[in-house]
PyMOL Python script that loads the backbone (N, CA, C, O; Angstrom):
from pymol import cmd

cmd.read_pdbstr("""\
ATOM      1  N   MET A   1     120.450  59.786   9.546  1.00  0.00           N
ATOM      2  CA  MET A   1     119.255  59.701  10.362  1.00  0.00           C
ATOM      3  C   MET A   1     118.245  58.778   9.673  1.00  0.00           C
ATOM      4  O   MET A   1     117.987  58.903   8.476  1.00  0.00           O
ATOM      5  N   ASP A   2     117.699  57.878  10.427  1.00  0.00           N
ATOM      6  CA  ASP A   2     116.694  56.938   9.937  1.00  0.00           C
ATOM      7  C   ASP A   2     115.328  57.634   9.890  1.00  0.00           C
ATOM      8  O   ASP A   2     115.015  58.445  10.762  1.00  0.00           O
ATOM      9  N   ILE A   3     114.525  57.322   8.884  1.00  0.00           N
ATOM     10  CA  ILE A   3     113.200  57.957   8.753  1.00  0.00           C
ATOM     11  C   ILE A   3     112.316  57.675   9.966  1.00  0.00           C
ATOM     12  O   ILE A   3     111.439  58.478  10.282  1.00  0.00           O
ATOM     13  N   ALA A   4     112.524  56.573  10.637  1.00  0.00           N
ATOM     14  CA  ALA A   4     111.734  56.247  11.833  1.00  0.00           C
ATOM     15  C   ALA A   4     112.008  57.216  12.976  1.00  0.00           C
ATOM     16  O   ALA A   4     111.195  57.336  13.892  1.00  0.00           O
ATOM     17  N   GLU A   5     113.140  57.905  12.931  1.00  0.00           N
ATOM     18  CA  GLU A   5     113.504  58.861  13.973  1.00  0.00           C
ATOM     19  C   GLU A   5     112.911  60.250  13.730  1.00  0.00           C
ATOM     20  O   GLU A   5     112.887  61.076  14.643  1.00  0.00           O
ATOM     21  N   LEU A   6     112.442  60.511  12.533  1.00  0.00           N
ATOM     22  CA  LEU A   6     111.915  61.830  12.194  1.00  0.00           C
ATOM     23  C   LEU A   6     110.520  62.055  12.764  1.00  0.00           C
ATOM     24  O   LEU A   6     109.733  61.118  12.906  1.00  0.00           O
ATOM     25  N   GLN A   7     110.230  63.293  13.083  1.00  0.00           N
ATOM     26  CA  GLN A   7     108.894  63.689  13.503  1.00  0.00           C
ATOM     27  C   GLN A   7     108.266  64.426  12.321  1.00  0.00           C
ATOM     28  O   GLN A   7     108.508  65.619  12.135  1.00  0.00           O
ATOM     29  N   LEU A   8     107.464  63.726  11.527  1.00  0.00           N
ATOM     30  CA  LEU A   8     106.830  64.327  10.359  1.00  0.00           C
ATOM     31  C   LEU A   8     105.398  64.723  10.679  1.00  0.00           C
ATOM     32  O   LEU A   8     104.712  64.051  11.448  1.00  0.00           O
ATOM     33  N   VAL A   9     104.955  65.822  10.079  1.00  0.00           N
ATOM     34  CA  VAL A   9     103.583  66.266  10.265  1.00  0.00           C
ATOM     35  C   VAL A   9     102.899  66.339   8.910  1.00  0.00           C
ATOM     36  O   VAL A   9     103.547  66.522   7.879  1.00  0.00           O
ATOM     37  N   ALA A  10     101.582  66.194   8.929  1.00  0.00           N
ATOM     38  CA  ALA A  10     100.777  66.355   7.720  1.00  0.00           C
ATOM     39  C   ALA A  10     100.026  67.670   7.833  1.00  0.00           C
ATOM     40  O   ALA A  10      99.521  68.015   8.902  1.00  0.00           O
ATOM     41  N   PHE A  11      99.954  68.398   6.737  1.00  0.00           N
ATOM     42  CA  PHE A  11      99.260  69.677   6.691  1.00  0.00           C
ATOM     43  C   PHE A  11      98.216  69.581   5.590  1.00  0.00           C
ATOM     44  O   PHE A  11      98.563  69.434   4.418  1.00  0.00           O
ATOM     45  N   ILE A  12      96.936  69.664   5.956  1.00  0.00           N
ATOM     46  CA  ILE A  12      95.837  69.519   5.004  1.00  0.00           C
ATOM     47  C   ILE A  12      95.111  70.859   4.884  1.00  0.00           C
ATOM     48  O   ILE A  12      94.414  71.259   5.817  1.00  0.00           O
ATOM     49  N   PRO A  13      95.261  71.564   3.755  1.00  0.00           N
ATOM     50  CA  PRO A  13      94.499  72.799   3.572  1.00  0.00           C
ATOM     51  C   PRO A  13      93.071  72.461   3.144  1.00  0.00           C
ATOM     52  O   PRO A  13      92.870  71.619   2.269  1.00  0.00           O
ATOM     53  N   ALA A  14      92.092  73.104   3.748  1.00  0.00           N
ATOM     54  CA  ALA A  14      90.689  72.811   3.429  1.00  0.00           C
ATOM     55  C   ALA A  14      89.873  74.099   3.447  1.00  0.00           C
ATOM     56  O   ALA A  14      89.363  74.516   4.487  1.00  0.00           O
ATOM     57  N   ARG A  15      89.764  74.707   2.298  1.00  0.00           N
ATOM     58  CA  ARG A  15      88.981  75.935   2.172  1.00  0.00           C
ATOM     59  C   ARG A  15      87.492  75.627   2.174  1.00  0.00           C
ATOM     60  O   ARG A  15      87.054  74.643   1.577  1.00  0.00           O
ATOM     61  N   GLY A  16      86.731  76.454   2.834  1.00  0.00           N
ATOM     62  CA  GLY A  16      85.281  76.270   2.835  1.00  0.00           C
ATOM     63  C   GLY A  16      84.597  77.034   1.723  1.00  0.00           C
ATOM     64  O   GLY A  16      83.445  76.748   1.396  1.00  0.00           O
ATOM     65  N   GLY A  17      85.282  78.001   1.135  1.00  0.00           N
ATOM     66  CA  GLY A  17      84.650  78.900   0.181  1.00  0.00           C
ATOM     67  C   GLY A  17      84.867  78.583  -1.279  1.00  0.00           C
ATOM     68  O   GLY A  17      85.026  79.501  -2.083  1.00  0.00           O
ATOM     69  N   SER A  18      84.879  77.333  -1.648  1.00  0.00           N
ATOM     70  CA  SER A  18      85.003  76.976  -3.059  1.00  0.00           C
ATOM     71  C   SER A  18      83.815  77.543  -3.835  1.00  0.00           C
ATOM     72  O   SER A  18      82.679  77.480  -3.365  1.00  0.00           O
ATOM     73  N   GLU A  19      84.072  78.091  -5.012  1.00  0.00           N
ATOM     74  CA  GLU A  19      82.991  78.668  -5.805  1.00  0.00           C
ATOM     75  C   GLU A  19      82.123  77.600  -6.463  1.00  0.00           C
ATOM     76  O   GLU A  19      80.902  77.748  -6.522  1.00  0.00           O
ATOM     77  N   ARG A  20      82.724  76.547  -6.950  1.00  0.00           N
ATOM     78  CA  ARG A  20      81.944  75.515  -7.642  1.00  0.00           C
ATOM     79  C   ARG A  20      81.234  74.576  -6.685  1.00  0.00           C
ATOM     80  O   ARG A  20      80.068  74.246  -6.899  1.00  0.00           O
ATOM     81  N   ILE A  21      81.918  74.138  -5.628  1.00  0.00           N
ATOM     82  CA  ILE A  21      81.320  73.213  -4.657  1.00  0.00           C
ATOM     83  C   ILE A  21      81.642  73.723  -3.251  1.00  0.00           C
ATOM     84  O   ILE A  21      82.651  73.329  -2.666  1.00  0.00           O
ATOM     85  N   PRO A  22      80.784  74.602  -2.705  1.00  0.00           N
ATOM     86  CA  PRO A  22      81.041  75.110  -1.355  1.00  0.00           C
ATOM     87  C   PRO A  22      81.137  73.975  -0.336  1.00  0.00           C
ATOM     88  O   PRO A  22      80.366  73.016  -0.393  1.00  0.00           O
ATOM     89  N   GLN A  23      82.076  74.086   0.589  1.00  0.00           N
ATOM     90  CA  GLN A  23      82.327  73.107   1.648  1.00  0.00           C
ATOM     91  C   GLN A  23      82.569  71.699   1.095  1.00  0.00           C
ATOM     92  O   GLN A  23      82.122  70.702   1.663  1.00  0.00           O
ATOM     93  N   LYS A  24      83.280  71.648  -0.016  1.00  0.00           N
ATOM     94  CA  LYS A  24      83.580  70.377  -0.682  1.00  0.00           C
ATOM     95  C   LYS A  24      84.241  69.372   0.265  1.00  0.00           C
ATOM     96  O   LYS A  24      83.978  68.173   0.169  1.00  0.00           O
ATOM     97  N   ALA A  25      85.080  69.839   1.162  1.00  0.00           N
ATOM     98  CA  ALA A  25      85.826  68.952   2.062  1.00  0.00           C
ATOM     99  C   ALA A  25      84.929  68.124   2.970  1.00  0.00           C
ATOM    100  O   ALA A  25      85.329  67.047   3.412  1.00  0.00           O
ATOM    101  N   ILE A  26      83.731  68.604   3.254  1.00  0.00           N
ATOM    102  CA  ILE A  26      82.844  67.850   4.151  1.00  0.00           C
ATOM    103  C   ILE A  26      81.663  67.213   3.420  1.00  0.00           C
ATOM    104  O   ILE A  26      80.743  66.700   4.056  1.00  0.00           O
ATOM    105  N   LYS A  27      81.688  67.245   2.104  1.00  0.00           N
ATOM    106  CA  LYS A  27      80.658  66.545   1.339  1.00  0.00           C
ATOM    107  C   LYS A  27      80.869  65.041   1.513  1.00  0.00           C
ATOM    108  O   LYS A  27      82.009  64.578   1.528  1.00  0.00           O
ATOM    109  N   PRO A  28      79.791  64.280   1.645  1.00  0.00           N
ATOM    110  CA  PRO A  28      79.958  62.837   1.868  1.00  0.00           C
ATOM    111  C   PRO A  28      80.500  62.102   0.632  1.00  0.00           C
ATOM    112  O   PRO A  28      80.134  62.387  -0.508  1.00  0.00           O
ATOM    113  N   MET A  29      81.381  61.154   0.916  1.00  0.00           N
ATOM    114  CA  MET A  29      81.919  60.278  -0.118  1.00  0.00           C
ATOM    115  C   MET A  29      82.085  58.900   0.517  1.00  0.00           C
ATOM    116  O   MET A  29      82.848  58.738   1.470  1.00  0.00           O
ATOM    117  N   ALA A  30      81.381  57.926  -0.004  1.00  0.00           N
ATOM    118  CA  ALA A  30      81.446  56.551   0.515  1.00  0.00           C
ATOM    119  C   ALA A  30      81.164  56.497   2.018  1.00  0.00           C
ATOM    120  O   ALA A  30      81.812  55.755   2.756  1.00  0.00           O
ATOM    121  N   GLY A  31      80.193  57.291   2.456  1.00  0.00           N
ATOM    122  CA  GLY A  31      79.724  57.182   3.828  1.00  0.00           C
ATOM    123  C   GLY A  31      80.345  58.103   4.866  1.00  0.00           C
ATOM    124  O   GLY A  31      79.941  58.078   6.028  1.00  0.00           O
ATOM    125  N   LYS A  32      81.321  58.918   4.469  1.00  0.00           N
ATOM    126  CA  LYS A  32      81.894  59.872   5.423  1.00  0.00           C
ATOM    127  C   LYS A  32      82.403  61.098   4.667  1.00  0.00           C
ATOM    128  O   LYS A  32      82.582  61.052   3.450  1.00  0.00           O
ATOM    129  N   PRO A  33      82.637  62.199   5.397  1.00  0.00           N
ATOM    130  CA  PRO A  33      83.115  63.414   4.729  1.00  0.00           C
ATOM    131  C   PRO A  33      84.435  63.174   3.998  1.00  0.00           C
ATOM    132  O   PRO A  33      85.276  62.402   4.459  1.00  0.00           O
ATOM    133  N   MET A  34      84.607  63.838   2.860  1.00  0.00           N
ATOM    134  CA  MET A  34      85.813  63.640   2.054  1.00  0.00           C
ATOM    135  C   MET A  34      87.091  63.873   2.843  1.00  0.00           C
ATOM    136  O   MET A  34      88.050  63.115   2.699  1.00  0.00           O
ATOM    137  N   ILE A  35      87.121  64.897   3.666  1.00  0.00           N
ATOM    138  CA  ILE A  35      88.347  65.191   4.424  1.00  0.00           C
ATOM    139  C   ILE A  35      88.664  64.085   5.438  1.00  0.00           C
ATOM    140  O   ILE A  35      89.824  63.900   5.808  1.00  0.00           O
ATOM    141  N   ALA A  36      87.652  63.361   5.882  1.00  0.00           N
ATOM    142  CA  ALA A  36      87.868  62.276   6.849  1.00  0.00           C
ATOM    143  C   ALA A  36      88.796  61.209   6.277  1.00  0.00           C
ATOM    144  O   ALA A  36      89.620  60.654   7.004  1.00  0.00           O
ATOM    145  N   TRP A  37      88.673  60.917   4.994  1.00  0.00           N
ATOM    146  CA  TRP A  37      89.530  59.912   4.359  1.00  0.00           C
ATOM    147  C   TRP A  37      91.004  60.325   4.441  1.00  0.00           C
ATOM    148  O   TRP A  37      91.877  59.503   4.720  1.00  0.00           O
ATOM    149  N   THR A  38      91.261  61.603   4.193  1.00  0.00           N
ATOM    150  CA  THR A  38      92.633  62.104   4.237  1.00  0.00           C
ATOM    151  C   THR A  38      93.180  62.094   5.656  1.00  0.00           C
ATOM    152  O   THR A  38      94.313  61.673   5.891  1.00  0.00           O
ATOM    153  N   ILE A  39      92.363  62.562   6.605  1.00  0.00           N
ATOM    154  CA  ILE A  39      92.791  62.577   8.010  1.00  0.00           C
ATOM    155  C   ILE A  39      93.081  61.164   8.497  1.00  0.00           C
ATOM    156  O   ILE A  39      94.110  60.924   9.130  1.00  0.00           O
ATOM    157  N   GLU A  40      92.191  60.235   8.208  1.00  0.00           N
ATOM    158  CA  GLU A  40      92.387  58.847   8.649  1.00  0.00           C
ATOM    159  C   GLU A  40      93.645  58.226   8.047  1.00  0.00           C
ATOM    160  O   GLU A  40      94.353  57.483   8.726  1.00  0.00           O
ATOM    161  N   ALA A  41      93.927  58.526   6.777  1.00  0.00           N
ATOM    162  CA  ALA A  41      95.142  58.000   6.146  1.00  0.00           C
ATOM    163  C   ALA A  41      96.390  58.550   6.838  1.00  0.00           C
ATOM    164  O   ALA A  41      97.363  57.826   7.048  1.00  0.00           O
ATOM    165  N   CYS A  42      96.354  59.820   7.184  1.00  0.00           N
ATOM    166  CA  CYS A  42      97.490  60.425   7.904  1.00  0.00           C
ATOM    167  C   CYS A  42      97.650  59.797   9.285  1.00  0.00           C
ATOM    168  O   CYS A  42      98.769  59.503   9.706  1.00  0.00           O
ATOM    169  N   LYS A  43      96.549  59.594   9.985  1.00  0.00           N
ATOM    170  CA  LYS A  43      96.596  59.036  11.332  1.00  0.00           C
ATOM    171  C   LYS A  43      97.105  57.589  11.324  1.00  0.00           C
ATOM    172  O   LYS A  43      97.726  57.148  12.291  1.00  0.00           O
ATOM    173  N   LYS A  44      96.849  56.861  10.253  1.00  0.00           N
ATOM    174  CA  LYS A  44      97.291  55.468  10.155  1.00  0.00           C
ATOM    175  C   LYS A  44      98.770  55.336   9.776  1.00  0.00           C
ATOM    176  O   LYS A  44      99.382  54.291   9.997  1.00  0.00           O
ATOM    177  N   SER A  45      99.328  56.388   9.214  1.00  0.00           N
ATOM    178  CA  SER A  45     100.713  56.330   8.758  1.00  0.00           C
ATOM    179  C   SER A  45     101.678  56.195   9.935  1.00  0.00           C
ATOM    180  O   SER A  45     101.534  56.888  10.943  1.00  0.00           O
ATOM    181  N   LYS A  46     102.646  55.316   9.808  1.00  0.00           N
ATOM    182  CA  LYS A  46     103.638  55.162  10.865  1.00  0.00           C
ATOM    183  C   LYS A  46     104.674  56.285  10.807  1.00  0.00           C
ATOM    184  O   LYS A  46     105.482  56.421  11.726  1.00  0.00           O
ATOM    185  N   TYR A  47     104.663  57.078   9.759  1.00  0.00           N
ATOM    186  CA  TYR A  47     105.635  58.151   9.594  1.00  0.00           C
ATOM    187  C   TYR A  47     105.131  59.518  10.061  1.00  0.00           C
ATOM    188  O   TYR A  47     105.937  60.397  10.367  1.00  0.00           O
ATOM    189  N   ILE A  48     103.817  59.708  10.119  1.00  0.00           N
ATOM    190  CA  ILE A  48     103.245  61.010  10.473  1.00  0.00           C
ATOM    191  C   ILE A  48     102.876  61.027  11.948  1.00  0.00           C
ATOM    192  O   ILE A  48     102.099  60.197  12.419  1.00  0.00           O
ATOM    193  N   SER A  49     103.444  61.986  12.668  1.00  0.00           N
ATOM    194  CA  SER A  49     103.194  62.058  14.111  1.00  0.00           C
ATOM    195  C   SER A  49     102.027  62.985  14.462  1.00  0.00           C
ATOM    196  O   SER A  49     101.364  62.786  15.479  1.00  0.00           O
ATOM    197  N   ARG A  50     101.777  63.989  13.634  1.00  0.00           N
ATOM    198  CA  ARG A  50     100.679  64.922  13.892  1.00  0.00           C
ATOM    199  C   ARG A  50     100.023  65.299  12.573  1.00  0.00           C
ATOM    200  O   ARG A  50     100.688  65.406  11.542  1.00  0.00           O
ATOM    201  N   THR A  51      98.697  65.502  12.620  1.00  0.00           N
ATOM    202  CA  THR A  51      97.937  65.879  11.434  1.00  0.00           C
ATOM    203  C   THR A  51      97.231  67.197  11.692  1.00  0.00           C
ATOM    204  O   THR A  51      96.460  67.323  12.644  1.00  0.00           O
ATOM    205  N   PHE A  52      97.495  68.179  10.840  1.00  0.00           N
ATOM    206  CA  PHE A  52      96.901  69.500  10.963  1.00  0.00           C
ATOM    207  C   PHE A  52      95.971  69.774   9.783  1.00  0.00           C
ATOM    208  O   PHE A  52      96.274  69.416   8.645  1.00  0.00           O
ATOM    209  N   VAL A  53      94.841  70.411  10.067  1.00  0.00           N
ATOM    210  CA  VAL A  53      93.951  70.911   9.026  1.00  0.00           C
ATOM    211  C   VAL A  53      93.926  72.424   9.157  1.00  0.00           C
ATOM    212  O   VAL A  53      93.714  72.959  10.246  1.00  0.00           O
ATOM    213  N   SER A  54      94.143  73.104   8.053  1.00  0.00           N
ATOM    214  CA  SER A  54      94.075  74.554   8.024  1.00  0.00           C
ATOM    215  C   SER A  54      92.786  74.951   7.307  1.00  0.00           C
ATOM    216  O   SER A  54      92.588  74.608   6.142  1.00  0.00           O
ATOM    217  N   THR A  55      91.906  75.680   8.013  1.00  0.00           N
ATOM    218  CA  THR A  55      90.643  76.090   7.420  1.00  0.00           C
ATOM    219  C   THR A  55      90.095  77.319   8.117  1.00  0.00           C
ATOM    220  O   THR A  55      90.431  77.602   9.267  1.00  0.00           O
ATOM    221  N   GLU A  56      89.249  78.042   7.406  1.00  0.00           N
ATOM    222  CA  GLU A  56      88.554  79.182   7.975  1.00  0.00           C
ATOM    223  C   GLU A  56      87.088  78.844   8.251  1.00  0.00           C
ATOM    224  O   GLU A  56      86.344  79.668   8.782  1.00  0.00           O
ATOM    225  N   ASP A  57      86.686  77.643   7.893  1.00  0.00           N
ATOM    226  CA  ASP A  57      85.285  77.239   7.954  1.00  0.00           C
ATOM    227  C   ASP A  57      84.979  76.468   9.240  1.00  0.00           C
ATOM    228  O   ASP A  57      85.647  75.480   9.544  1.00  0.00           O
ATOM    229  N   ASN A  58      83.986  76.909   9.985  1.00  0.00           N
ATOM    230  CA  ASN A  58      83.651  76.278  11.266  1.00  0.00           C
ATOM    231  C   ASN A  58      83.140  74.846  11.120  1.00  0.00           C
ATOM    232  O   ASN A  58      83.422  74.011  11.980  1.00  0.00           O
ATOM    233  N   GLU A  59      82.409  74.545  10.074  1.00  0.00           N
ATOM    234  CA  GLU A  59      81.916  73.171   9.868  1.00  0.00           C
ATOM    235  C   GLU A  59      83.066  72.222   9.548  1.00  0.00           C
ATOM    236  O   GLU A  59      83.095  71.092  10.036  1.00  0.00           O
ATOM    237  N   ILE A  60      84.002  72.673   8.739  1.00  0.00           N
ATOM    238  CA  ILE A  60      85.176  71.850   8.424  1.00  0.00           C
ATOM    239  C   ILE A  60      86.002  71.636   9.692  1.00  0.00           C
ATOM    240  O   ILE A  60      86.496  70.534   9.929  1.00  0.00           O
ATOM    241  N   LYS A  61      86.157  72.677  10.506  1.00  0.00           N
ATOM    242  CA  LYS A  61      86.867  72.547  11.785  1.00  0.00           C
ATOM    243  C   LYS A  61      86.241  71.455  12.639  1.00  0.00           C
ATOM    244  O   LYS A  61      86.940  70.606  13.192  1.00  0.00           O
ATOM    245  N   LYS A  62      84.926  71.488  12.738  1.00  0.00           N
ATOM    246  CA  LYS A  62      84.194  70.515  13.558  1.00  0.00           C
ATOM    247  C   LYS A  62      84.467  69.086  13.075  1.00  0.00           C
ATOM    248  O   LYS A  62      84.740  68.201  13.886  1.00  0.00           O
ATOM    249  N   VAL A  63      84.394  68.862  11.778  1.00  0.00           N
ATOM    250  CA  VAL A  63      84.630  67.529  11.217  1.00  0.00           C
ATOM    251  C   VAL A  63      86.087  67.108  11.423  1.00  0.00           C
ATOM    252  O   VAL A  63      86.361  65.957  11.763  1.00  0.00           O
ATOM    253  N   ALA A  64      87.011  68.034  11.219  1.00  0.00           N
ATOM    254  CA  ALA A  64      88.436  67.723  11.397  1.00  0.00           C
ATOM    255  C   ALA A  64      88.721  67.294  12.835  1.00  0.00           C
ATOM    256  O   ALA A  64      89.435  66.317  13.061  1.00  0.00           O
ATOM    257  N   PHE A  65      88.164  68.021  13.808  1.00  0.00           N
ATOM    258  CA  PHE A  65      88.322  67.632  15.216  1.00  0.00           C
ATOM    259  C   PHE A  65      87.721  66.254  15.470  1.00  0.00           C
ATOM    260  O   PHE A  65      88.312  65.421  16.157  1.00  0.00           O
ATOM    261  N   GLU A  66      86.544  66.030  14.910  1.00  0.00           N
ATOM    262  CA  GLU A  66      85.841  64.752  15.104  1.00  0.00           C
ATOM    263  C   GLU A  66      86.685  63.567  14.642  1.00  0.00           C
ATOM    264  O   GLU A  66      86.625  62.491  15.236  1.00  0.00           O
ATOM    265  N   TYR A  67      87.467  63.762  13.587  1.00  0.00           N
ATOM    266  CA  TYR A  67      88.282  62.680  13.042  1.00  0.00           C
ATOM    267  C   TYR A  67      89.731  62.694  13.564  1.00  0.00           C
ATOM    268  O   TYR A  67      90.579  61.946  13.076  1.00  0.00           O
ATOM    269  N   GLY A  68      90.002  63.546  14.554  1.00  0.00           N
ATOM    270  CA  GLY A  68      91.277  63.485  15.237  1.00  0.00           C
ATOM    271  C   GLY A  68      92.379  64.399  14.750  1.00  0.00           C
ATOM    272  O   GLY A  68      93.529  64.241  15.159  1.00  0.00           O
ATOM    273  N   ALA A  69      92.064  65.347  13.893  1.00  0.00           N
ATOM    274  CA  ALA A  69      93.084  66.281  13.415  1.00  0.00           C
ATOM    275  C   ALA A  69      93.175  67.486  14.355  1.00  0.00           C
ATOM    276  O   ALA A  69      92.238  67.798  15.090  1.00  0.00           O
ATOM    277  N   GLU A  70      94.302  68.134  14.309  1.00  0.00           N
ATOM    278  CA  GLU A  70      94.466  69.415  14.997  1.00  0.00           C
ATOM    279  C   GLU A  70      94.129  70.495  13.970  1.00  0.00           C
ATOM    280  O   GLU A  70      94.500  70.380  12.802  1.00  0.00           O
ATOM    281  N   VAL A  71      93.430  71.536  14.400  1.00  0.00           N
ATOM    282  CA  VAL A  71      92.991  72.565  13.472  1.00  0.00           C
ATOM    283  C   VAL A  71      93.747  73.860  13.746  1.00  0.00           C
ATOM    284  O   VAL A  71      93.848  74.313  14.887  1.00  0.00           O
ATOM    285  N   ILE A  72      94.277  74.447  12.668  1.00  0.00           N
ATOM    286  CA  ILE A  72      94.960  75.740  12.785  1.00  0.00           C
ATOM    287  C   ILE A  72      94.330  76.726  11.832  1.00  0.00           C
ATOM    288  O   ILE A  72      94.754  77.880  11.768  1.00  0.00           O
TER     289      ILE A  72
END
""", "prot")
cmd.dss("prot")
cmd.show_as("cartoon", "prot")
cmd.util.cbc("prot")
cmd.orient("prot")
């Protein structure tokens, strides 16, 4: 089977309750939330068909949706 035939997914865990830096995933880095960089890289990949973010935090969910990820 050729890799182009595979349906690969990306799974990004993003906890909101970090003790040292709460909501670290949505802290700005170079003009956008940190998690946005990861989501955009997954979306640009020719190998990844779907990008999922797993989180319990409503703000992280909102940002993940905004950048095109599916949230579970």
